[in-house]
C-alpha positions as CSV (number, residue, x, y, z in Angstrom):
1,X,-0.9,-4.0,5.5
2,X,-4.1,-2.6,4.3
3,X,-5.0,-4.0,0.9
4,X,-5.9,-0.7,-0.7
5,X,-3.1,1.3,-2.3
6,X,-3.1,4.6,-4.0
7,X,-3.8,4.6,-7.8
8,X,-0.2,5.3,-8.7
9,X,1.0,2.3,-6.6
10,X,-1.7,0.1,-8.1
11,X,-0.5,1.1,-11.6
12,X,3.1,0.3,-10.5
13,X,1.9,-3.1,-9.2
14,X,0.1,-3.8,-12.5
15,X,3.2,-2.9,-14.6
16,X,5.3,-5.0,-12.3
17,X,2.9,-8.0,-12.7
18,X,3.0,-7.6,-16.5
19,X,6.8,-7.5,-16.6
20,X,7.2,-10.5,-14.4
21,X,9.2,-10.9,-11.1
22,X,12.6,-11.4,-12.8
23,X,12.5,-8.1,-14.7
24,X,11.0,-6.2,-11.7
25,X,13.9,-7.4,-9.5
26,X,16.3,-6.3,-12.2
27,X,14.6,-2.9,-12.3
28,X,14.9,-2.6,-8.5
29,X,18.6,-3.5,-8.6
30,X,19.1,-1.0,-11.4
31,X,17.4,1.6,-9.3
32,X,19.6,0.8,-6.4
33,X,22.7,1.2,-8.6
34,X,21.7,4.1,-10.9
35,X,19.4,5.9,-8.5
36,X,19.1,9.6,-9.3
37,X,20.2,9.4,-12.9
38,X,17.1,7.2,-13.5
39,X,14.8,9.6,-11.7
40,X,16.1,12.6,-13.7
41,X,15.7,10.9,-17.1
42,X,12.0,10.2,-16.9
43,X,9.5,11.3,-19.5
44,X,7.3,14.3,-18.7
45,X,4.0,12.6,-18.5
46,X,1.0,14.6,-17.3
47,X,3.1,16.4,-14.7
48,X,4.7,19.8,-14.2
49,X,8.1,18.4,-13.8
50,X,8.6,14.7,-13.9
51,X,11.9,14.0,-12.1
52,X,12.6,17.7,-11.4
53,X,13.9,17.9,-7.8
54,X,12.7,20.6,-5.5
55,X,14.0,21.6,-2.1
56,X,11.4,23.6,-0.1
57,X,13.1,25.3,2.9
58,X,11.3,26.3,6.1
59,X,9.6,29.7,5.8
60,X,10.9,32.7,7.7
61,X,8.6,33.7,10.6
62,X,8.1,37.5,10.1
63,X,5.1,37.6,12.4
64,X,7.1,38.3,15.5
65,X,5.0,35.6,17.3
66,X,7.0,32.6,18.7
67,X,3.7,30.7,19.0
68,X,3.6,30.5,15.1
69,X,7.1,29.1,14.7
70,X,5.5,25.7,13.8
71,X,4.3,27.3,10.5
72,X,8.0,27.5,9.4
73,X,7.9,23.7,9.0
74,X,4.3,23.5,8.0
75,X,5.0,25.5,4.9
76,X,7.4,22.9,3.3
77,X,5.2,20.0,4.4
78,X,2.1,21.4,2.5
79,X,4.0,22.7,-0.5
80,X,6.0,19.5,-0.9
81,X,2.8,17.5,-0.9
82,X,1.2,19.6,-3.6
83,X,4.4,19.6,-5.7
84,X,4.5,15.8,-5.5
85,X,1.0,15.6,-6.7
86,X,1.8,17.9,-9.6
87,X,4.6,15.6,-10.8
88,X,7.7,17.1,-9.2
89,X,10.1,15.2,-6.9
90,X,10.3,17.3,-3.7
91,X,12.9,16.5,-1.2
92,X,11.6,15.1,2.1
93,X,12.2,16.8,5.5
94,X,14.5,13.8,6.4
95,X,16.6,14.5,3.2
96,X,16.9,18.2,4.2
97,X,17.9,17.4,7.8
98,X,20.5,14.9,6.6
99,X,22.0,17.5,4.3
100,X,22.2,20.0,7.1
101,X,23.9,17.5,9.3
102,X,26.3,16.7,6.5
103,X,27.2,20.4,6.1
104,X,27.6,20.7,9.9
105,X,24.6,23.0,10.3
106,X,21.9,22.8,13.0
107,X,18.3,21.7,12.2
108,X,16.9,25.1,13.0
109,X,19.4,26.8,10.7
110,X,18.0,29.9,8.9
111,X,19.8,29.7,5.5
112,X,21.0,32.8,3.6
113,X,20.8,32.7,-0.2
114,X,24.4,31.5,-0.5
115,X,23.9,28.7,2.1
116,X,20.6,27.7,0.5
117,X,22.3,27.2,-2.8
118,X,25.0,25.1,-1.1
119,X,22.3,23.0,0.5
120,X,20.5,22.5,-2.8
121,X,23.7,21.6,-4.6
122,X,24.5,19.0,-1.8
123,X,21.1,17.5,-2.4
124,X,21.3,17.8,-6.2
125,X,18.1,19.9,-6.3
126,X,17.1,21.7,-9.5
127,X,15.2,24.5,-7.7
128,X,14.8,25.9,-4.2
129,X,11.6,27.4,-2.7
130,X,12.3,30.1,-0.2
131,X,9.6,32.1,1.6
132,X,8.3,33.8,4.6
133,X,4.9,34.5,6.3
134,X,3.4,37.2,8.5
135,X,0.1,37.8,10.2
136,X,-2.5,40.4,9.2
137,X,-5.0,40.6,11.9
138,X,-6.7,37.2,12.0
139,X,-5.2,36.4,8.6
140,X,-1.9,35.1,7.3
141,X,0.1,36.3,4.3
142,X,2.6,33.9,2.7
143,X,5.2,34.9,0.1
144,X,7.7,32.7,-1.8
145,X,10.2,32.7,-4.6
146,X,11.8,30.0,-6.8
147,X,15.6,29.9,-7.0
148,X,16.8,28.2,-10.2
149,X,19.9,26.4,-8.9
150,X,21.8,25.7,-12.2
151,X,21.3,29.3,-13.5
152,X,21.5,31.0,-10.1
153,X,18.3,33.0,-10.9
154,X,15.5,34.0,-8.5
155,X,11.9,34.4,-9.7
156,X,9.6,37.2,-8.8
157,X,7.8,36.7,-5.4
158,X,4.3,35.3,-5.4
159,X,1.9,35.8,-2.5
160,X,-1.2,34.1,-1.1
161,X,-3.3,35.3,1.8
162,X,-6.3,34.2,3.8
163,X,-7.7,33.6,7.3
164,X,-5.5,31.7,9.7
165,X,-8.2,29.0,9.9
166,X,-7.7,28.5,6.2
167,X,-3.9,28.2,6.5
168,X,-3.7,24.9,4.5
169,X,-5.7,26.4,1.7
170,X,-3.5,29.5,1.7
171,X,-0.4,27.4,1.1
172,X,-2.2,25.3,-1.4
173,X,-2.9,28.4,-3.4
174,X,0.8,29.5,-3.0
175,X,1.8,26.0,-4.3
176,X,-0.3,26.6,-7.4
177,X,1.3,29.9,-8.1
178,X,4.8,28.5,-7.6
179,X,4.0,25.6,-9.9
180,X,2.9,28.0,-12.6
181,X,6.2,29.8,-12.3
182,X,8.1,26.5,-12.5
183,X,6.0,25.3,-15.5
184,X,4.0,28.2,-17.1
185,X,2.0,25.7,-19.3
186,X,0.7,23.8,-16.3
187,X,-3.1,23.6,-16.7
188,X,-4.5,22.2,-13.4
189,X,-6.8,24.8,-11.7
190,X,-5.9,26.7,-8.6
191,X,-9.2,25.5,-7.0
192,X,-7.9,21.9,-7.3
193,X,-4.7,22.7,-5.4
194,X,-6.8,24.2,-2.7
195,X,-9.3,21.3,-2.6
196,X,-6.4,18.9,-2.1
197,X,-6.2,20.0,1.5
198,X,-9.9,20.2,2.1
199,X,-11.1,18.6,5.4
200,X,-7.6,18.8,7.0
201,X,-8.0,20.4,10.4
202,X,-5.4,23.2,11.1
203,X,-5.2,22.3,14.8
204,X,-4.5,18.7,14.0
205,X,-1.9,19.7,11.4
206,X,-0.3,22.0,14.0
207,X,0.0,19.2,16.5
208,X,1.5,17.0,13.8
209,X,4.2,19.6,12.9
210,X,5.0,20.1,16.6
211,X,5.2,16.3,17.0
212,X,7.9,15.9,14.3
213,X,9.9,19.0,15.3
214,X,10.0,18.8,19.2
215,X,13.4,17.8,20.5
216,X,11.9,15.9,23.5
217,X,10.5,12.5,22.8
218,X,7.8,12.7,25.4
219,X,6.6,16.0,23.9
220,X,6.7,14.5,20.4
221,X,4.5,11.7,21.5
222,X,2.1,14.0,23.3
223,X,1.6,16.2,20.2
224,X,1.3,13.2,17.8
225,X,-1.2,11.5,20.0
226,X,-3.2,14.7,20.1
227,X,-3.0,15.0,16.3
228,X,-4.5,11.6,15.6
229,X,-7.3,12.3,18.2
230,X,-8.2,15.5,16.4
231,X,-7.8,14.0,12.9
232,X,-8.1,10.1,13.1
233,X,-7.6,9.8,9.3
234,X,-4.4,11.9,9.1
235,X,-1.9,9.3,7.8
236,X,1.4,11.3,8.3
237,X,0.6,11.7,12.0
238,X,0.0,8.0,12.4
239,X,3.3,7.3,10.5
240,X,5.2,9.7,12.8
241,X,3.6,8.2,15.8
242,X,4.4,4.7,14.7
243,X,8.1,5.6,14.2
244,X,8.2,7.1,17.7
245,X,6.7,3.9,19.2
246,X,9.0,1.7,17.2
247,X,12.1,3.6,18.2
248,X,10.9,3.3,21.8
249,X,10.5,-0.4,21.4
250,X,6.8,-0.2,22.0
251,X,6.1,-2.7,19.2
252,X,2.5,-3.4,19.8
253,X,1.6,0.3,19.8
254,X,3.8,0.8,16.8
255,X,2.1,-1.9,14.8
256,X,-1.3,-0.4,15.6
257,X,-0.2,3.1,14.5
258,X,1.4,1.8,11.3
259,X,-1.8,0.0,10.4
260,X,-3.6,3.3,10.3
261,X,-1.4,4.8,7.6
262,X,-3.5,5.1,4.5
263,X,-6.2,2.8,5.8
264,X,-9.1,5.2,5.6
265,X,-8.1,8.3,3.7
266,X,-6.5,7.6,0.2
267,X,-5.0,11.1,0.2
268,X,-2.3,9.8,2.6
269,X,-1.6,6.5,0.7
270,X,1.5,6.2,-1.3
271,X,5.1,5.2,-0.6
272,X,4.6,6.0,3.1
273,X,1.9,3.3,3.3
274,X,4.4,0.8,2.0
275,X,7.0,1.9,4.5
276,X,4.4,1.7,7.2
277,X,3.6,-1.8,6.1
278,X,7.2,-2.8,6.3
279,X,7.7,-1.4,9.8
280,X,4.4,-2.8,10.9
281,X,5.7,-6.2,9.8
282,X,8.9,-5.6,11.9
283,X,6.9,-4.5,14.9
284,X,4.8,-7.7,14.6
285,X,7.9,-9.9,14.3
286,X,9.3,-8.3,17.5
287,X,5.9,-8.8,19.2
288,X,5.9,-12.5,18.2
289,X,2.8,-12.2,15.9
290,X,4.5,-13.9,12.9
291,X,1.3,-14.7,11.0
292,X,0.3,-11.0,10.9
293,X,3.9,-10.1,10.1
294,X,3.8,-12.4,7.1
295,X,0.6,-10.7,5.9
296,X,2.1,-7.2,6.4
297,X,5.3,-8.0,4.5
298,X,3.3,-9.8,1.8
299,X,1.2,-6.7,1.2
300,X,4.3,-4.6,0.6
301,X,5.9,-7.3,-1.6
302,X,2.8,-7.5,-3.9
303,X,3.4,-3.9,-4.9
304,X,7.2,-4.1,-5.4
305,X,9.3,-7.1,-4.1
306,X,12.3,-5.3,-2.6
307,X,14.9,-7.7,-1.3
308,X,14.5,-6.6,2.4
309,X,10.7,-7.0,2.2
310,X,10.8,-10.5,0.6
311,X,13.5,-11.6,3.1
312,X,11.4,-10.5,6.1
313,X,8.4,-12.2,4.7
314,X,10.5,-15.4,4.6
315,X,11.6,-14.8,8.2
316,X,7.9,-14.5,9.3
317,X,7.0,-17.7,7.4
318,X,10.0,-19.5,8.9
319,X,9.2,-18.4,12.5
320,X,5.8,-20.1,12.1
321,X,7.6,-23.4,11.3
322,X,6.9,-23.3,7.6
323,X,9.2,-23.4,4.6
324,X,10.5,-19.9,3.6
325,X,13.1,-21.2,1.1
326,X,11.3,-19.8,-2.0
327,X,11.2,-16.3,-0.4
328,X,14.8,-16.4,0.6
329,X,15.8,-17.4,-2.9
330,X,13.8,-14.4,-4.2
331,X,15.7,-12.1,-1.8
332,X,19.0,-13.4,-3.0
333,X,18.0,-12.9,-6.6
334,X,16.9,-9.3,-5.8
335,X,20.2,-8.5,-4.0
336,X,22.9,-11.2,-4.6
337,X,25.5,-9.0,-2.9
338,X,23.8,-9.0,0.5
339,X,25.5,-11.5,2.8
340,X,22.6,-11.9,5.1
341,X,20.2,-13.2,2.4
342,X,22.7,-15.9,1.5
343,X,23.0,-16.7,5.3
344,X,19.2,-17.0,5.6
345,X,18.9,-19.2,2.6
346,X,21.6,-21.4,4.0
347,X,20.0,-21.8,7.4
348,X,16.6,-22.5,5.8
349,X,18.0,-25.1,3.4
350,X,19.9,-26.9,6.2
351,X,16.7,-26.9,8.3
352,X,14.8,-28.6,5.5
353,X,17.5,-31.2,4.7
354,X,19.5,-29.8,1.9
355,X,22.9,-29.7,3.6
356,X,25.0,-29.4,0.4
357,X,23.3,-26.3,-1.0
358,X,23.2,-24.9,2.5
359,X,27.0,-25.0,2.7
360,X,27.3,-23.4,-0.8
361,X,25.1,-20.5,0.3
362,X,27.0,-20.1,3.6
363,X,30.3,-20.0,1.7
364,X,28.8,-17.2,-0.5
365,X,27.8,-15.3,2.7
366,X,31.4,-15.6,3.9
367,X,32.9,-14.5,0.5
368,X,30.8,-11.3,0.8
369,X,31.5,-10.8,4.5
370,X,34.7,-12.7,5.5
371,X,34.6,-11.5,9.1
372,X,31.1,-12.9,9.9
373,X,32.0,-14.8,13.0
374,X,28.5,-16.4,13.4
375,X,28.6,-17.7,9.8
376,X,32.2,-19.0,10.3
377,X,31.2,-20.9,13.4
378,X,28.1,-22.3,11.6
379,X,30.2,-23.4,8.6
380,X,32.6,-25.2,10.9
381,X,29.9,-27.0,12.8
382,X,28.2,-28.1,9.6
383,X,31.4,-29.5,8.2
384,X,32.2,-31.6,11.3
385,X,32.0,-35.4,10.8
386,X,28.7,-37.0,11.6
387,X,30.3,-38.9,14.4
388,X,31.1,-35.7,16.3
389,X,27.4,-34.7,16.0
390,X,26.1,-37.8,17.8
391,X,24.9,-35.7,20.7
392,X,21.5,-35.8,19.1
393,X,19.4,-34.2,16.5
394,X,17.7,-31.9,19.0
395,X,20.9,-30.4,20.2
396,X,22.0,-29.9,16.6
397,X,18.8,-28.1,15.6
398,X,19.0,-25.8,18.6
399,X,22.6,-24.9,17.7
400,X,21.5,-23.5,14.3
401,X,20.6,-19.8,14.4
402,X,17.4,-18.2,13.2
403,X,17.3,-16.3,9.9
404,X,18.3,-12.7,10.1
405,X,15.8,-9.8,9.8
406,X,16.4,-6.8,7.5
407,X,15.7,-3.9,9.8
408,X,15.7,-0.9,7.4
409,X,13.3,-0.2,4.5
410,X,15.0,1.3,1.5
411,X,12.3,3.9,0.6
412,X,14.7,5.6,-1.9
413,X,15.1,2.3,-3.8
414,X,11.3,1.9,-4.0
415,X,10.8,5.4,-5.3
416,X,13.5,5.1,-7.8
417,X,12.2,1.7,-9.0
418,X,8.7,3.1,-9.2
419,X,10.0,6.0,-11.2
420,X,11.6,3.5,-13.7
421,X,8.4,1.5,-13.9
422,X,6.5,4.8,-14.6
423,X,9.0,5.4,-17.4
424,X,8.1,2.0,-18.9
425,X,4.4,3.0,-18.6
426,X,5.3,6.3,-20.3
427,X,6.9,4.4,-23.2
428,X,3.8,2.3,-23.6
429,X,1.6,5.3,-23.7
430,X,3.8,7.1,-26.2
431,X,3.5,4.1,-28.6
432,X,-0.3,4.4,-28.7
433,X,-2.4,6.4,-31.0
434,X,-3.6,9.8,-29.6
435,X,-7.1,8.4,-29.0
436,X,-5.9,5.3,-27.2
437,X,-3.4,7.3,-25.2
438,X,-6.2,9.7,-24.1
439,X,-8.4,6.7,-23.2
440,X,-5.7,5.1,-21.1
441,X,-4.9,8.4,-19.3
442,X,-8.6,8.8,-18.6
443,X,-8.8,5.4,-17.0
444,X,-5.8,6.1,-14.8
445,X,-7.3,9.5,-13.9
446,X,-10.6,7.8,-12.9
447,X,-8.6,5.7,-10.4
448,X,-7.3,8.8,-8.8
449,X,-10.7,10.5,-8.9
450,X,-12.4,7.5,-7.2
451,X,-9.7,7.8,-4.5
452,X,-10.4,11.4,-3.9
453,X,-7.0,12.5,-5.3
454,X,-8.3,15.5,-7.3
455,X,-5.0,17.1,-8.2
456,X,-3.6,13.9,-9.6
457,X,-6.9,13.2,-11.4
458,X,-7.1,16.5,-13.1
459,X,-3.5,16.4,-14.1
460,X,-4.1,13.2,-16.1
461,X,-7.5,14.3,-17.4
462,X,-5.8,17.4,-18.8
463,X,-3.2,15.3,-20.4
464,X,-5.9,13.1,-21.9
465,X,-7.6,16.1,-23.4
466,X,-4.3,17.4,-24.8
467,X,-3.7,14.0,-26.4
468,X,-7.2,13.8,-28.0
469,X,-9.9,16.3,-27.1
470,X,-12.7,14.1,-28.5
471,X,-12.5,11.4,-25.7
472,X,-15.7,11.9,-23.7
473,X,-14.4,10.2,-20.6
474,X,-11.7,12.9,-20.2
475,X,-14.2,15.7,-20.3
476,X,-16.6,13.8,-18.0
477,X,-13.8,13.4,-15.5
478,X,-12.9,17.0,-15.6
479,X,-16.6,17.9,-15.1
480,X,-16.6,15.9,-11.9
481,X,-13.3,17.4,-10.7
482,X,-14.7,20.9,-11.3
483,X,-17.9,20.0,-9.5
484,X,-15.9,18.7,-6.4
485,X,-13.8,21.9,-6.3
486,X,-16.8,24.1,-6.4
487,X,-16.5,25.6,-9.9
488,X,-20.1,24.9,-11.1
489,X,-19.8,26.9,-14.3
490,X,-16.6,25.1,-15.5
491,X,-18.2,21.8,-14.5
492,X,-21.2,22.5,-16.7
493,X,-19.0,23.4,-19.6
494,X,-17.0,20.2,-19.4
495,X,-20.2,18.1,-18.9
496,X,-21.8,19.6,-22.0
497,X,-18.7,18.8,-24.0
498,X,-18.8,15.2,-22.8
499,X,-22.5,14.9,-23.6
500,X,-22.0,16.1,-27.1
501,X,-19.2,13.5,-27.6
502,X,-20.9,10.5,-25.8
503,X,-23.7,10.7,-23.2
504,X,-22.9,8.7,-20.1
505,X,-24.3,8.0,-16.6
506,X,-21.5,9.9,-15.0
507,X,-22.0,13.1,-17.0
508,X,-25.8,13.1,-16.4
509,X,-25.2,12.6,-12.7
510,X,-22.8,15.6,-12.6
511,X,-25.4,17.7,-14.5
512,X,-28.2,16.4,-12.2
513,X,-26.3,17.3,-9.0
514,X,-25.5,20.8,-10.3
515,X,-29.1,21.4,-11.4
516,X,-30.4,20.2,-8.0
517,X,-27.9,22.5,-6.2
518,X,-29.1,25.4,-8.3
519,X,-32.7,24.6,-7.6
520,X,-33.5,23.6,-11.2
521,X,-35.6,20.6,-10.2
522,X,-37.1,19.9,-13.7
523,X,-33.7,19.8,-15.3
524,X,-32.3,17.7,-12.4
525,X,-35.2,15.2,-12.9
526,X,-34.5,15.1,-16.6
527,X,-30.8,14.4,-15.9
528,X,-31.6,11.6,-13.5
529,X,-34.0,10.1,-15.9
530,X,-31.5,10.1,-18.8
531,X,-28.9,8.4,-16.5
532,X,-31.4,5.7,-15.6
533,X,-32.3,5.1,-19.3
534,X,-28.6,4.3,-19.9
535,X,-28.3,2.2,-16.7
536,X,-31.7,1.4,-15.0
537,X,-30.1,-0.2,-12.0
538,X,-27.5,2.6,-11.3
539,X,-27.7,3.2,-7.5
540,X,-26.3,6.8,-7.7
541,X,-28.9,7.8,-10.2
542,X,-31.7,6.2,-8.1
543,X,-30.5,8.1,-5.1
544,X,-30.3,11.3,-7.1
545,X,-33.9,10.8,-8.2
546,X,-35.0,10.2,-4.6
547,X,-33.3,13.5,-3.5
548,X,-35.0,15.4,-6.3
549,X,-38.4,13.9,-5.4
550,X,-37.9,14.8,-1.7
551,X,-37.0,18.4,-2.7
552,X,-40.1,18.6,-4.9
553,X,-42.2,17.3,-2.0
554,X,-40.8,20.0,0.3
555,X,-41.5,22.7,-2.4
556,X,-45.1,21.6,-2.6
């Protein structure tokens, strides 16, 4: 698995490391057991709705054009992505389809208000987003409302419009307006919501949506392959393509596709990247590449050691002829009620000469699963007198089975455990002084900013300013966010505030780029010079000065 994770996952990993493996495993087990209650009880840290569950339904196609049916599913994909970045917990498409199936409804079902509420209640959602779209010449108009499930209230409709080529930006703007309805005090700018989808090609996104909604597998593969050709950095398309190849037992192709998820564009890194790492590991195991499989599972386990992940890492180690006992012990500790993990530990212990403990673990496997015929036969063969096993050590070794592979990744458990670790992080922040809290939030926001995750970065910078408005790093970060979203006036305002509090290279670079873009070469040169006074070897400041000098040369 790629070694770079999103900022949030890195923070989860850091918290996990500080807590120690034992407590992390306890958190994972608690998450498995208490699930949604834990997700709903989290502190509201820098988000519009920490733990608030949203269900975004497919939009009604009021354009009258069958060729635009794909936008029905595109709307919830875009909105859910923005809501997640804003701190909500939107339901996935898979969750929605599962609920529809549970209610005996088809996937293409157009829900009424009553059936929408029933669907939301089935999924335990706090709010539903319902909407529609229509065309206006070469443009698109999208409209949506929020249904408050507990109070059975529907909000006023909000609208966003734009050219069809800007479809992703249109739904980004709609997501911001809906977020302001859900949380009126939310302070992230609309431009930041729009910028979150910047660079995503509409034609590639269309192919992706068609690739996850087509009933025919060959058609799904055709669309998904086209999506990754049009947009090679689009992680969700690679993820969907990997799933299709994996389900079709094309394991080498699946491993290659899963490796692409989050590898080049940090906007698509997150829990999906961990799931991709897990299924890449499985694909590599089934392809016989155990060394790379060990690496893939190890990359996931470093973030959060779920039992299935650690178990499979042990399998990959064992298949290379190495000792995987420590990993199988960790899997048993993480989930002591899983019979297969005790079975695996038993097989590995027996292979490495500890017959007594191997029998103890095998007995525990059978207590948990009394009808496990393979384990029963194995226990019987291990208990036979040594005289009856005189056929030879080679025959005995061949008789013992291989360790079992866990074939499904519990993404829900990961998200729940990550939420609980976030809550621990929240508690630590709450115990700090306002100044220290603002400084910590600014550091976390900088990680997001460096990864290109502007919405998440602004969210935390705004929280830092709310905690203590005199922390220069928070205003400097907001200045850079505003610069990247194209709001030069707001960027200057935040940069000036940061300079008054504490001059820094980052702020002078923002001012220098803004002045250069505005054609104020003298000011830009001053900004670059001040940045180099603070840090003479700063490469970005040196490059800025070179650009200014080149512009001055052109002017002369």
